[in-house]
N, C-alpha and C positions, 0 to 999 in steps of 0.2 A: 520331379524332376531327375532324382537319382534313378529312380525307376527306369525314365524314359533314356538317359545318360547310358545304363547298363546294356537295354536293348540295343538300342542303336549301335553299341558296342558288338554286341553277339550277332546281330543280323547278318555280317560278313559272312560268318561261319555257316550259317544254315538259312537258304532260301527260303524256307518256311517261315524263321522269325522276323524276316524283314515285314511282314505285315501286321505283327504283333502291337509296334506303337500305334497304329491307326486302331486296331481293334480293342486295344487299352483304352482311349479317349473315349471311342465310341459307349464304351462299357461306362464309362465317368458317369456322377450323375450330372444331369443339366444344370443345377443350381453350382456343382463345382466347376463346370467350364463357364458359366455367366462371372463368378468372383474373378477367376484367372483373366479373363478378358477386361472388368474392371480395374483392377489391380494394373493390368497393363494400360488402360487409359488414363489413370491415374497418375501412374507415375510418369509417363510420357507426356502428360499436360504439365506434371511439375518440373520437369526436367526443361521443356520449353520455357516455361516461367521463371527458372533460378536462372536461366541464360539471358533473357531480355530486362531482368529486372534491375540490374546495375548494382548486385549486392544486398540488396533488399530483401529478396526471397530465399530461404534456405530451402534446401529440396527435401530434407526429410522432413521440416515442419511442417513444410506444404503439403506432403503425403499426409504425415498424422491429422493434420487439421480435416482434411477432405475426407480421409478415411472414419473420421469418428461422427460425420453425418450419416443417419440412417440413407437419406434419399440419395447416397451417391452411388450404391450399386444401380439405380434406375437411369442413371445418365447415361448418355449413349455417344457423347461428343463432347468437347471442349466447352462448349456453349454452355452447354447442361453443368457442366461442373463451374464455370465463370459466376452463374446464377446461384450454386450453391456456395460458393465463397463468398459472395456478396450478401447471401442471407446470413452464412455464420458470422460475418463482419457487422452486420445488421443486430443479431444476439447479442453479441459481446459490447455494441456499443449501447443498447437497453439495458443491459446488466452494469454499466459502468455509470450510466447518467441513474440509477438506482441508488448505486453504491456513492453517488457524489451527495445526492438528497441525504443518505442515509450518513453519512460523514458531518454533513451540515448540523443535521439534528443532534449528533451527538457531541459535535463541537460546541454549539448552543448549550446544551447540557454543561457540560464542564465550565463553560463561560460562567454560569449560574452558580454553579459550585464553590467556583474561587472568588467570584463576588461574594456569595456567603460568606466564605472562610475568610475573605479580606476584612470583613464587618466583624468576625468573630475575634481574631487578631487584634484587631483597634481596639474593641472593647476590652480585651484581657490586659492590653497595656494600660488602658485607661482606669481599670479597676485596680491594677497593681500601685500604680501613681496615686491611687485613693487610698492606699495602704490594706486595699483588702487582698490579702496572698492569696486565700482559699479560691475566692472569686475568681482572681485571675488563672489560677490553673484548672478551674474547672472550664474556663472559656477556651483556653489554648487545648486543652483536651480535644475538646470537641472538633477543634481546630487541624489538629493534627492529624485526625483520621479521614480528612476530606480529601487530599489527594488521592488517596487510595479508590476513593468512589468515582471520580475522573478515570484513573488508570484503568480500571475494572470494566467500566464501559466501554472503553477505546480498545482494550485488548479483548474483549469478548466479543465487540460489534454485533454482527446478525448472525452470528457462529456458521460460517461460512467458510470454505475452504480459500477462497479468494481474500479473503479479508486483508488489508493490508497491516503493516505496522503502524503502532502510535505516533502520531508526529508531534507530540505533547510529553513522551515518554521522558525526556532529561526534566522538562519542568516538573512534571509529576513526582519524579524521586527527589528532585532538589527541595522540591516543596514541604515534601514530605519530611525530610532531614531538617532544616531550618527551623519548621514548627516543633518536631518532636525533640530538638536541642535547647528550644526556647521553653518547652514543656519541663524536660528534664533539668534544667538550670532553674527553674520555678520550683521545681519539688526540693532543690538541695540549696536552697537559698538560704546563706550567711554570711557575715562581715568576716571578710579576709583582711589583714592589715599590710599584708607583704603584697606589694603592688605588680614588683617583678613577675610573681609567681599567680595572680589573680585570674589570669585565662586560663592557663595549663592546669591549676588545682581546681578549677570551675569547672573544665572539659573531662577533668579525669572523673569527678563526681557524676559529670553529666553523661558519660560513657558507662556506667553504671545501668543505663537505660537502654535494652536490646537494639535501639532504634540508631542509636547516635555512636559515630565513629569517632575516638579521640582526636585524632590528625586533624580528620576533615572539621572536626567544630575548632579547633584551636587555628585552623587556616580562615575559616569564615568568619569568626570574629575578630583575627586581626587584619582581614582585609577591610574593614570597618576603620576611617581614621579615628571614630569616637572612643574606638577601646582605649584609646590612652588616656580619658578623663575618667573613668569610674573608678570607686574606691571598693565599691561592695559587688556582691552577686546581682543585689536589684538592679546596677546600671547595667551587666553584663545582660541582664535578662531582658533591658528593656533593647538593647543593641540589636539581640538575635530576633526580638519581634520586629523590628525595623525592618532589617534584613529579611526575614520573611515575607513582609509587607511590598518590599521592592520587589522581590522575586514573585509575586503573586500580580501587581500590576503588568508586570512583563509577562506573563503568563495570559494574563486577561487579554491583553492586546494580541499575542498569536494566536490565539483562540480566535478571535475577531479577525485577524489577516487569513488565518487559514480558511474560516467562512467564505471571506471573500475571492480568496483562490477557488477553492472547491466550487464555489457558483459560478465563477466564468466557466471553469472546467465543466460545468455542467451545460452551459451555453453553447460552448464548443463541440461536445457530444451531439447535443440536441441538434444542431448545425449539422454534424457531420452523417447524422441518422437520416436527416432529409438530402443529404448529398448521394448516399447509399440506396436510398430508396429511389430517387430519380435517376440513380445509373440502371438500377433494374429495371425498372419501366422503359426507360431509353434501351436498352437491350433489348428488352421482350419486343418491343416496337420496328424493332430491326436496325436501329442506329448506331451502331458498334462506335463509331469516332466520338456521339454524342456520349455514350457509355464510358469510354475512356476518358476524357474531359472531365466528365463528374466524378468519377473512382478517383482519378490523377489528385483533384483536389483533395477529397476527403481522406486520402492516405497520407498527408500532410498534417492533417488536424491534430493526430494524438502528440505530435511532437510539441505541439503550441501547449497543449497542457500538461505535458511533462517538464517542460522547459522552465513554466509558471511556477510548477511545485517544486522543483530543484533548488531554483534561486530563491524564492522565497523572496524576504527583505533583505537577502544580501547577510544577515547574521550569523556568526558562528555558532549560536543554540539554535538555529532553523533545523526541524526535525526531519526526517525521511519522508518523501514521497507516498502518503498511503495509496495512490492510484497507480504505483509503478507497473504492478503487475498487468493492469487493464491499460495502461498506455502501450507497453509493450507488444501486448497480443492484439489489441484493437489496428495497431499500425503493420504487425504482421499478417493478419487476415487480409486488409485492407490493400497493400503491397501484393499479397497474394492474388487477391481479386483482379485488381490493375493487372498484373504480369499474363495472368491468363487470357485477360481482356485483348491485351496487346499482340499476345502470341495467336490470336484468332486470325491476324492478319496473314 
């Protein structure tokens, strides 16, 4: 571009140089010229798409998406780019369906982990009530490491770069904290006669465990009305174990609810996949209006999943949507394909 501008500027000074721009273009490799033409087609198409999309399509994102597909250099018109953008949407939807299935699998794993942890905490309480402190410590020790199992599964996922954030992160961390607090209290068991300092003294000793924060321990224990009753550490150990059980019950419910919503999203994206496939076939058959109609419907579907995942059960501890990236990108690609189709008119 800079070379051509320079030559154009100097051509007025020397008649011979007037022919140089054309000569240079003829000397350029044919594949370079093709790339320039393809880039112009992509940018012109994306410019029109951005204009007709009513804010749904960003010009730069459209260009980036189309240029990421190896088939784009072979496109000779906007119709070809419409098919490419539709196929990009289909690829994204297929990936999203796989991710929803994988999230469901991992949610079910975590549900099993927390169900087993709940049994361990219950056994620890019964063992302590029976007077077997050592047995209670062993059972709670096992329970305290289980939240990490779920967190690790959710964090690693399938190892891909587009794996979302763990929606049970808060529950994993709080379950680990509560069970570690109960374990630390069990390990520090002794009778304290000063009732007003019972919670703080107990939490001070419990905080010697690296997993327990003193202030968080005090806050958690004082949140339970039963805390006013105990006169020894054993009573606080039972209260902290009960708090852990309450948290586990909530976490198991959330895992089940996430499975429900992920399954709904899986159905939404499966239906979207069918709609995009129909739009491609309809366009290939020459029915532009039919293709627009089907892609118009498909473009609205990612927001259905995103809304479900965002709202959840409406609770304050509902986690982040693990499909957020997929929902946003599916919407971008579908609206890009729709806008290109509309620009064909």
